[in-house]
N, C-alpha and C positions, 0 to 999 in steps of 0.2 A: 518578468512574473507578470506578469496582469497575461499571458496570452492563455495560462492556464485559465483565467475565468472564461472562453469563448466560446461556443456550441459550435464549432459549423457544420453543414453539412454532412460529414463524414461521419461524425460522430454518434448523432439520429439515425443516418441510416444502415448503422451499428448495432443497432442495441435490440436486445430480449426481449420478446414480448412470451408471457405464459394468460393465454389464454382457459380455462376452466369455465366449461358448461356440458352439461347431463345430455341434451339438445344437440346431435350432432348437426342439424342442419343449421340452429347457432353459431357453432363453431366453424361452421363453412364459409356461414357471411361474415364473419367478423375476417376468418381468414382472407376471402378475398376484397376486403374496403384493406386491409394493412400489409398484407404483404408483399405487396408491388411496393412497396417500402423501409418495412420493417424485417428482422426477422424472428418468422411465430412459430409459437411450439403451442401444439393444443393437446390438450387429455381431456376425458368427459369421465373422467371416475377421481371423486372427489379426494378418496381416502392416499390418492398418491400424489398427493399435489406439494406436502410439505416434502415430503421424499425428494419429487422433482425439482422443486424449487432450492434446494440447498446444494444440488448436481449440477443445478444448471446457471444459476444465479441471472435468474433474468433482470433486464432493467425497470422492466413492469406488468404487475399480474392485473391480470383482466376475468372479475370474479363474479359468476353470476350468483346472485338469492338464494334463489330455490334448487336444491338441489336434496336428492333423496335419502345417500351414505350419511354424506354432511353436509348442511345447509352452508351457504356463502357467511352467511357473518359468522357465525360457529369457526368455522377456513381462517378467517381473516384473525379470530381471537389468537389461531394457532398460528399462525406466519409469526403473529409480531411477538410470541411467546419465547420466540424461536431467537436465540443468538447470531442464526448465521441468514438467515431471512425478515428479519425486525427491521431493517432499511430500503425495505424494496417495497416502492408504496401499491399499494389499491384500488381502482376504478371497479365500482361497482357496476353490473349491468341487471337489473332489476325491473321484472313489469308489474311487480307494486307496486301501486300507488301511492300506498302510505308505510314507506318503508326506507323515507329519506333519512328523519331523525336518526333511523334505527345503522344507517350505514356511514352517518358520520360517529358516533358511538362504538360502531364498530372497529374503526380504525381508518378508516375508507380514503386515501386522499382524494377520492370525486366519484361520481355515476352516473351514467348513460340510462335512460330509461329505454325499454323494449314498446316496442318495435326497435329498433338498434336504426338511427338515422347514421347513416356517414359520414357525410359532416358533421354532423357532432361528434361523433367518433373520433372519427381524425384526427381533430381540431382538439379537442381531452387531452387525448393519450400525446400529442404530439408537446402542450404542457407541460401534463407532467414531465416527457422525459427530458425536456427544458431544464424544469428544475433541477429535475434528480441529477442529471449535470454540472448542473453549478454548485451546488450541494457538493457532488461527490470532488469539483474540481477545489474548489473551496476547503475543503479538508484537507484535499492535498495541498494546497499554498499552505495550510497551514504546519504541517508538518514538516517541511523544505526549509533551509541553511538560507536566509534571503543574501547572504553573502556569498558562498559554494555553490551555490544549489544542489546541494549534497543532503540527507535528511537530520533534523533536528534531536537534538538527544531524546526528548523524548518519544517521537514513533520507532525510534532506535530501542529504547528499555522496551516501547511494547514489541517490537519484534522478536529482542533477544525473549522476552517473555515466554513467546509461542513458539519461540526453539526449545524452549529449555523441557515446556511441557510435551513437543512431538517426542524432541530426544529421551523424554523420559516411556509414555508410552509406545518406539521403535524401538529402541535404542540406538537409535543413529548417533551416531558419531557429531558432533561440527565445534567450529573453529571463532573464535575472538580473539580478534588483534587489536591492541589500542596502539595509537601511533601518538608520538609529540617530534616537532619540531625540533633540534640544537636550535639553542642560539637567537632566539627567535626576537625576543629583549633587541642582543644587540642590531638585528638590522630594520627591528621599527625604530631604537633612537638616534641609529643611524642614519637609516634612509628614508624616512618617514613613515608614516600606518598607510599612506596608497600604495607606498610601494610593497611595502607591510603582504595587505589587500592582496596586492597581486598572485605574493607569493602563496598566499592563503590557496588562491583560485587554482594553481595551478596544481599546489598538488592537492586537491579534491577529483580536478580530473588524473589525476599518475594515478591515485586510490581506487576512482573507475574502472583504470585502464588495466587495472593488475584483478579487480576482482569483476569479471567480467560476465558472471554467470546472472541470467537473471531471478534468482534467488538472491546471487550474496546480497546482502544491507549496508549501503556506503555513508555515514552520518558523521556528524562533527559536532563530540565532548562540550566545546566550546575552547574559545580562545586559539592556541592553533597547535589545539589534543581534537586525534581521529581516534575513528575508528572502523575494524569494517566484523557484519555477522558471516563467516561464513556457513552456515548446512550443509547436514550431509555430507561432512566434510570429513574423509579420515584423519592420521596426526600428519601424512606426507605431503598430502593436499595442501594445510591449513601451514605448515614449513614455506612449502614453495610457493606460497602467494605472497608471505610476509619478509621472502629475500625479495620481490618479484618489485613489490612496495618502497624496501628500501632501494634497490636497482633506477625505477625509474623516478623515485624523488633526486638521487645521484644524479639522473641525467636534465634533470632542471635546469638553465641555462637562463638569468633575466638580470638584465642592464638597469639600474637603479634610471642613467639616462641614456639620452645618445650618443656620448665622448666620454662612460662610466665603462669600464672592468665588468665582467660578467657577473655576477652574485651565483655562491650556488650554494645549493641545501643540502642538510641530510635532518638524519630523523634517527630518534631509537624508539623501538617498539618493545609488548609487552606480550608476547599470546600464547594459546590456549587451545588444548583440545582437550576437548571437554565427553562424555556422554553424561547427558541429566539426571541427576540422581534428586530424592525424595528434600527438599528441603535446602536445593541450591535457590537460592534467588540472584536477581539483577543485582544486587548490592554485594552480595558473594564473588560473584564470578570476577567484578568489578575491582574489588579488588587486590585478588591476587593480581593481577592481569596488572593495576597500575604498576605493584609491587616490584613482579617481572621489569616491568617501563622502565623504572626510578633503578630500578639492577642497570642494565642499561649502560643510565646514563652514566652514573659509577664507575661503568668500567670501562668507559669511555667514547659514551655515545656512539651514534654510526650505527647500530649492529643492534642487535631481538633477543631476546632472554626466555626462552619458552618455560613456561610455569611447571615446575616438578608436579 
């Protein structure tokens, strides 16, 4: 997983930078310096910046301090107060000699004095982009289950909470599947935990293969329990993924040792097809799906039960 912390040139060259200055000549100077290396968007109207930043999600914003509609210091405060843009670093571009302290106090990550030195600008932009990517990668690493490579419970619950909110607003259906490996304690006891870990990794891959859309979220709840979140998915789609999950787990064949027979796996699942409603919580959804999963266990395992 350590590769998550590496920042390569491809990442840097794909970076999106929003440049804000009311003077077109200044925008062109910055564009000429940076556009050979990054994806540059220029904006001369400060009143449009927050909306544009929310829309394009730049990796860095270069912001002029002195602008007639909304000055850069105020604009930075608006960006930092917005949940969708507060994480974006801001480098101020300033022609004022006494603005250093104000730039730091406003939440700026750095500032570059005008007239802009291309060497200084390029290197300070590069430093901030590297810091941004390091931070993003570290956050991703903290959200990943170290054994299986799928999301951990914390991030999964965060995604589920966002999906509930989206469903309440748009009336879109979503699915939740809770999967528990059958007889996993016996596998660990009989073949050892190293082999059990191999089984968990194989199951995680099976779940990723079953939930293939970029929006689908696969997570590990803990132990031998996994979860799949299927945003914008109707009842038939959720059931189809549940059936695919169990089929792919049944197809796993792992040998504990070279001369051993293959061990076959199965799982039981609780399945929920839902629309977000006021008062719905992560905990209430999990409780219902967990009960359905245990019903599948009680009914003989290797099957799924849909929440009524």
